[in-house]
C-alpha positions in Angstrom: 13.6 -15.2 -30.5 12.5 -15.4 -26.8 8.8 -14.5 -26.3 8.3 -11.8 -23.7 5.9 -12.1 -20.9 3.8 -9.1 -20.1 3.1 -7.7 -16.6 1.9 -4.3 -15.6 0.2 -1.9 -13.3 -3.6 -1.2 -13.3 -4.9 2.1 -11.9 -6.0 5.6 -12.7 -4.1 7.9 -12.9 -0.7 6.1 -12.8 1.7 8.0 -15.0 3.5 9.1 -11.7 4.1 5.4 -10.6 7.6 4.0 -10.1 6.4 0.4 -10.2 7.7 0.0 -13.8 11.1 1.2 -12.8 11.3 -1.2 -9.8 10.0 -4.3 -11.6 11.9 -3.8 -14.8 15.1 -3.5 -12.7 14.2 -6.8 -10.9 13.5 -8.7 -14.1 16.7 -7.4 -15.7 18.8 -8.4 -12.6 17.6 -12.0 -13.0 17.7 -12.1 -16.8 14.0 -12.5 -17.2 12.7 -11.2 -20.5 9.5 -9.2 -19.7 7.6 -6.1 -20.6 6.1 -4.2 -17.7 3.4 -1.8 -18.9 1.1 0.8 -17.5 -2.6 -0.1 -17.8 -4.2 3.3 -17.1 -7.9 2.5 -17.3 -11.0 4.5 -16.5 -13.7 2.8 -14.4 -15.9 2.2 -17.5 -13.0 0.4 -19.1 -12.4 -2.2 -16.3 -14.8 -4.8 -17.5 -13.2 -5.0 -21.0 -9.7 -5.0 -19.5 -10.5 -8.0 -17.3 -12.0 -9.9 -20.3 -8.7 -9.4 -22.0 -6.8 -10.4 -18.9 -8.7 -13.7 -18.8 -7.2 -14.6 -22.2 -3.9 -15.2 -20.6 -1.8 -12.9 -22.8 -0.8 -10.9 -19.7 0.8 -12.9 -16.9 0.1 -10.6 -14.0 -0.7 -7.1 -12.8 -0.3 -4.9 -9.8 -3.4 -2.9 -8.8 -3.3 0.6 -7.3 -5.7 3.5 -6.6 -8.6 3.5 -7.1 -9.2 -0.1 -8.0 -7.9 -2.3 -5.1 -11.4 -3.1 -3.9 -13.2 -2.7 -7.2 -11.3 -5.5 -9.0 -12.6 -8.2 -6.6 -15.7 -8.9 -8.6 -13.6 -9.9 -11.6 -11.4 -12.5 -9.9 -11.7 -16.2 -9.7 -9.9 -16.8 -6.5 -8.5 -14.8 -3.6 -5.6 -15.5 -1.2 -6.6 -15.8 2.5 -5.0 -12.4 3.1 -6.8 -10.7 0.2 -10.1 -12.1 1.3 -9.8 -10.9 4.8 -8.6 -7.4 3.7 -11.2 -7.1 1.0 -8.7 -5.5 -1.4 -6.1 -6.8 -3.9 -2.9 -5.2 -5.1 -1.5 -8.2 -7.1 -3.1 -10.4 -9.6 -1.6 -13.6 -11.0 -3.0 -15.0 -14.3 -2.7 -18.8 -14.1 -4.3 -21.1 -16.7 -6.6 -18.2 -17.6 -7.8 -17.9 -14.0 -7.3 -14.7 -12.1 -6.0 -15.0 -8.6 -5.9 -12.0 -6.3 -3.3 -11.4 -3.5 -2.5 -8.5 -1.2 1.1 -7.8 -0.3 0.6 -4.2 1.0 0.3 -5.1 4.7 3.3 -7.4 4.8 5.3 -4.9 2.7 4.4 -2.1 5.2 5.4 -4.2 8.3 8.7 -5.2 6.7 9.4 -1.5 5.9 8.5 -0.5 9.5 11.0 -3.1 10.9 13.8 -2.7 8.4 13.8 1.0 7.9 12.5 2.4 11.2 13.6 -0.4 13.5 10.1 -0.5 15.0 8.1 -3.5 16.0 4.3 -2.7 15.9 3.5 -5.0 18.9 2.1 -3.0 21.7 2.1 0.3 19.7 -0.7 2.9 19.5 -1.3 3.7 15.9 -3.5 6.3 14.1 -4.3 5.8 10.4 -5.7 8.6 8.2 -7.9 7.0 5.5 -9.8 3.8 5.5 -9.5 2.7 1.8 -7.8 -0.4 0.3 -4.2 0.4 1.5 -5.5 1.3 5.0 -7.4 -2.0 5.2 -4.3 -4.0 4.4 -2.1 -2.1 6.8 -4.5 -2.0 9.7 -5.3 -5.8 9.5 -1.5 -6.6 9.4 -0.9 -4.3 12.4 -3.7 -6.1 14.3 -2.1 -9.4 13.4 1.2 -8.1 14.7 -0.6 -7.3 18.0 -0.6 -3.5 17.9 -2.2 -2.2 21.1 -4.6 0.2 19.5 -5.5 1.1 15.9 -7.4 4.3 15.5 -8.9 5.0 12.1 -10.3 8.2 10.6 -11.7 8.9 7.1 -13.6 11.7 5.4 -16.4 9.1 5.1 -16.6 8.1 8.7 -18.6 4.9 8.0 -15.7 3.5 6.2 -13.5 3.9 9.3 -16.3 2.4 11.4 -16.6 -0.6 9.1 -12.9 -1.2 9.2 -12.7 -0.8 13.0 -15.5 -3.4 13.3 -13.6 -5.8 11.0 -10.5 -5.5 13.3 -12.5 -6.0 16.4 -14.2 -9.1 15.0 -11.1 -10.8 13.7 -8.6 -9.6 16.3 -10.5 -9.1 19.6 -7.3 -9.0 21.7 -6.4 -5.6 20.3 -8.3 -2.2 20.4 -9.7 -0.6 17.3 -11.8 2.5 17.0 -13.1 5.0 14.4 -12.3 8.6 15.3 -14.3 11.7 14.4 -12.3 14.8 13.4 -12.8 16.4 16.8 -11.2 13.5 18.6 -8.2 13.2 16.3 -5.9 15.5 18.2 -6.2 13.4 21.4 -5.6 10.2 19.5 -2.5 11.5 17.7 -1.0 13.0 20.9 -1.2 9.5 22.6 0.0 7.6 19.5 3.4 6.1 18.7 2.8 5.9 14.9 0.8 8.1 12.6 0.1 6.8 9.0 -1.2 8.8 6.1 -3.0 6.3 3.9 -4.7 8.9 1.7 -3.6 10.5 -1.6 -3.5 13.9 0.1 0.0 15.2 -0.4 0.7 13.8 -3.9 0.2 17.3 -5.6 2.4 20.3 -4.8 -0.6 22.4 -3.7 -2.1 19.7 -1.4 -2.6 20.7 2.2 -1.4 18.4 5.1 -4.0 15.7 5.8 -4.0 16.8 9.5 -3.5 19.9 11.6 0.3 20.1 12.2 -0.3 21.2 15.8 -1.4 17.6 16.5 2.1 16.3 15.9 4.7 15.6 18.6 8.4 14.7 18.6 7.9 11.1 19.8 5.9 10.1 16.8 6.9 8.1 13.8 5.1 9.7 10.9 4.8 7.4 7.9 3.3 8.8 4.7 2.5 6.0 2.2 3.1 8.6 -0.6 6.6 8.2 -2.1 6.4 10.6 -5.0 7.1 13.3 -4.0 9.5 11.8 -1.5 8.8 14.5 1.1 5.1 15.6 1.5 3.9 18.6 3.4 3.0 16.2 6.3 6.6 14.8 6.5 8.1 18.3 6.3 5.9 19.4 9.2 6.8 16.3 11.2 10.6 16.8 10.6 10.3 20.4 11.8 9.1 19.4 15.2 11.7 16.5 15.5 9.5 13.5 14.8 10.9 10.5 12.9 9.6 10.2 9.3 9.3 7.6 6.5 7.8 7.9 3.1 6.2 5.1 1.1 9.2 4.0 -0.8 10.0 1.1 1.6 6.5 -0.2 1.5 6.5 0.1 -2.4 9.8 -1.9 -2.4 8.8 -4.7 -0.1 5.2 -5.2 -1.4 6.7 -5.2 -4.9 9.2 -7.8 -4.0 6.4 -10.0 -2.7 4.4 -9.5 -5.9 7.5 -10.4 -7.9 7.9 -13.7 -6.1 4.2 -14.5 -6.6 4.6 -14.0 -10.3 7.9 -15.7 -10.8 8.5 -18.1 -7.9 11.9 -16.4 -7.5 13.3 -14.4 -4.7 13.2 -10.7 -5.6 16.6 -8.9 -6.1 15.9 -6.2 -3.4 19.2 -4.3 -4.0 18.6 -3.8 -7.7 15.0 -2.7 -7.0 16.0 -0.2 -4.3 18.8 1.3 -6.4 16.4 1.8 -9.3 13.8 3.4 -7.1 16.3 5.8 -5.5 17.7 6.8 -8.8 14.2 7.5 -10.2 13.3 9.7 -7.2 16.4 11.8 -7.4 
């Protein structure tokens, strides 16, 4: 009998996640015998979870909201990318050592290029939210020579800290934190608007911005993929803006995580088909 390896997703809450669907399709396509589980843990359960993870019975985990930054204290090593971002979305368990990676930024950029046909170089970009996903995306956008990254957050100091990080590490580009009263001007001048908050996941959620700020020349990218069309995306479609949800980023960041865990190229087609079927 073949012993199954165990992988999974750490977060809270995560019952809505399609990561199991995507990764199980990838493992099946390559004939790898694996169980992919949901590790839904409350904050007070994290310490014990990581003690168990150290034992090596689980081979790797994805990390999602709200733990991408909080898991850092439990890890033995960080990739250069994860260290710069200050957040982790993938953990490899290797010889009972926990190694943290971040594939969010690269996954987002691949989605932007492959699905929207947009190169971020020279673009003006507004990001709503300054948490773990926003950090990964904004740093990758700065690496790709975006002209200007404007950040806003309900906790303005988070946006300021992230803007300072971008200025320090990528001085050739512009980065700024935006107060609510300055958001309309930034969006009207932007090429790309990104929602990196959870606002929109529930049916009764409002739009994260005033829809009158939108214009037809924007690409509006909502990192939420379930539901596939948030209120923000519906509003953007109505005024003729181009839209993308987070499925592409989920797919490409997941493919990178799969390769970290297995050393094999991810079967993108099988993963995409599984995601689309699950979202129908």
